[in-house]
N, C-alpha and C positions, 0 to 999 in steps of 0.2 A: 474206849472209842472202836468203835465196829469197824471192821471193814468197807461197808456202805457210807456209813457214816463220813469215814476219812476220804473216800477215794471221791465222794460227793462235794466234800469241805474243799478236795486240791482242786477240782476241775471248777468249780467254782472260782477258785481265787487265779486258777489260771485264765480264765475267761474273762478277768477285768484286769490283766497284768500291767495293759498300758494306760490304763484307766483307773486308779487306785479309788477317787472320788466315788465313783461309780459304785452301788449297790449291787454284789453277783446274783444272779439270779437263782432261783429259788427251783429245782425240780420240779416238775408235775408228774411223773413216772419213774418210779426206781426198784430194781429188782435185783436179792443179792439172793444167789441161790449154787448150792452142790447140786450138779447133777447125777441124775441119779437113770438106770434104767427107761428105756423106751415103754416097757409094759407099765410103766407107773405114770405115765403121763397125766393121768386124770387128777393125782393128788402130789403133782410136783411140777416148779415153775420153769426148769431145766431139767432136760432130758437131752441123752446121749443114743445114736444108732450106729457109733463106731468107735469103743471104747478103747482100740487103739490108737487113735487120733485124738479123741476127747474122754478121757478115763473118766470112772465114776468119783474118782478124788477130784476132779477140777472144779473150780470155782470161778464163777463168773459173777461180774457187776454191770448191769447196762441204764444207764439214766438218760432219760430225756427232758430236754430245758426248751421252753417256749422263747423266742424271742433272738436275735442277732448276737453273736458272741462276737464280745472286745477281745482281742488279741494283740501281740505287740506289732504284727501284719498279718491282714488278712486277706486270703484267696480267693473266700468263696465257700472253698473244699479244702479240710484238711486233717491228715493222717498222722496218726503220734505213734510213737512205739517207745514202752520201756520197759526194766525191768523190775519184776515184783519178786523179791527174793525172802524167802523165809517165812513163818508162820502166816495164815490164811488172814489174822488179823492185824497183821503189818501193815502198815498205811504207806502207799507210795508217794514219794516227797515232793511229786508233782515238777521237779526240775531234771529227770533223766534226759538221756539224749534225745534228741528229737531226728528223725529219720524219715524218708518214704520208703516202707518196704519194698520187698522185690514184686514184682507184680501190680504196685497198687493202679487201679482204673484213672482212667481220664478219659473227658469226651471226644471224641473223633473230630478233627476240625471241620468246620462247618457245620456240626450237630446245632440247630436251635438249643435252647434252654426255655422251657415252658415254664409259664410263670402262672398257671393256672389258679389255684386256691392259696392266695397269699393273706397272709395273717396282717393285722393291725402293726404288728410288733417285730415285722417282716423274718417269718420263719420258724424253723426248727432246729434244733441242734441233737444229735444223737451220741452216745460216749459208750465205749464196749470195753472190760477190761476182764481177759482171761487169764488165769492164774491155772498152774500144772496141765496144760494139755500139751499134745507131741511137740518135742524141741527142735528149735529152727524151723519150722514151716508154715509157707504162706497160707490161709485162709482164707476164702471168699466169704463175705460177711454180708448180709442184707435184711432189710425189714419185710416182712411177709407180709399176707394179708389175714390169714386165719390162726388161730389158736395153734401150737402145739397137739401133736395126737402120738396114737403107737406106731404111727407109720409116717416115713419120713415125707411124705406127700400130703400130708393133713393141713400142713401149713398152708398149703395152696399155693399161688402165684406170688412174685413181688409186689408189692406195694408199688402204682404209678400214679404221680401227680395227673398228667396225664395218659389215658388208659389207651394202649396200642390196641387197637381195634382185632388186630390177629394174633392170638393167644397159641402157643406161649410166644412171646414177644422175643424176638433174637434181631430186631431191627433196632440200630442205634441212635434214631432220631427218638426211640422211646426207652429201650432199654441203656440208660446213661446216667451218671453218679449225678445230673442236676435234675433228671426225673422220677429217680428211684433214688433210696439211702441204700449206698454201699458203705462198709465198714472193712474192706478188705484188713488183716493184720498179720503182722509174718513173729512168731514169738522166738525167745532168744533161746539160750542153751537151757535155762530152766523151765523154758513150754509156757513163760510168760509173754502177754501183749496188749498193746492197747491202741483203739483206735477210735478217732473221733471225725464227726463230720456235719457241715449246715448246710438246709438248702434253703431257699428261699418262697418255701410256702407252708402251708398247714398240713395237716393230716385233715382228710374228712373223718368225722364221725364213725366210731365203732369201725372202720375199715383196716387200720393199721395194728395187726394181733399180737406180732409177735419177730422174733429177729431167729434167721437162719444161719448155721455156718455150716458153710461147703467144704470140700477136701481139698479145694485149690484156689488158685486165685481168677477173679472174674476176666472172662476175655470183653473184648470191644470190638472186634472185628463184624462186619457184617455177617448175616447167617450163625454167628455164636453168638453177640452182645448179650450179656449180662449173665452168661450161662459159666457155672463154678464148681462143674462136677456134681459128687452123689451130694445129698446135704446128710452131715455126720451128727450135727447136734441142734438144738432148737430151745428158746427160751421165752415164756409167756413174758409180753410185756403190756400191760395197760397205758399204752398209747391215747396223750390226749390230743385230739381236734380242733378244728375250728371253732367248738365254741369255749377251747380253754378249759 
């Protein structure tokens, strides 16, 4: 079984752990890729702009599900971290220790949660597995609006369900994990990390095109909300939107 198939199966199983009678959701977008140099962005799904933090030997799996996840306990926004040690084909068991990574973002108190483009089946779940990145490091990870390119900024701004009229957006009313897709993760001593999140809306068609990995955890304070330092890597993801 390939890594992509294995982690997808494990993810789907974890999403219905509390309700075994419910059929696991099917992924609508899935990418399994090894990082390439930025100059190869046109022909590769994943590229790195900083090989010290994300080397070309690193591997990423990104999965999108439509619908509301079914966890043992739901918090609306969930992050997980696990160790995936060994060969790239080794599948994660899905039974790793759950934790909240250092720097995991949260919505500032009193910030409204936009409910704009909601889907019939209650939103979107996105998962990322990173293998072989810099060990014991916290990365900011977000969905962006454009595909990866040879330059870090080619992926455009963060995707926002309710668009901030002022760009770049650093207002926590808009730059928060309920209005954007944040997937901050912390790697373990092997350089492996995992993050999962759910939002109560669907992407607008063709407006979410990539996942960008940033150099440090995402800030939440006013004037810096959503900022996570330099873009160190990027993954092209064919996200599905309101039309499914």
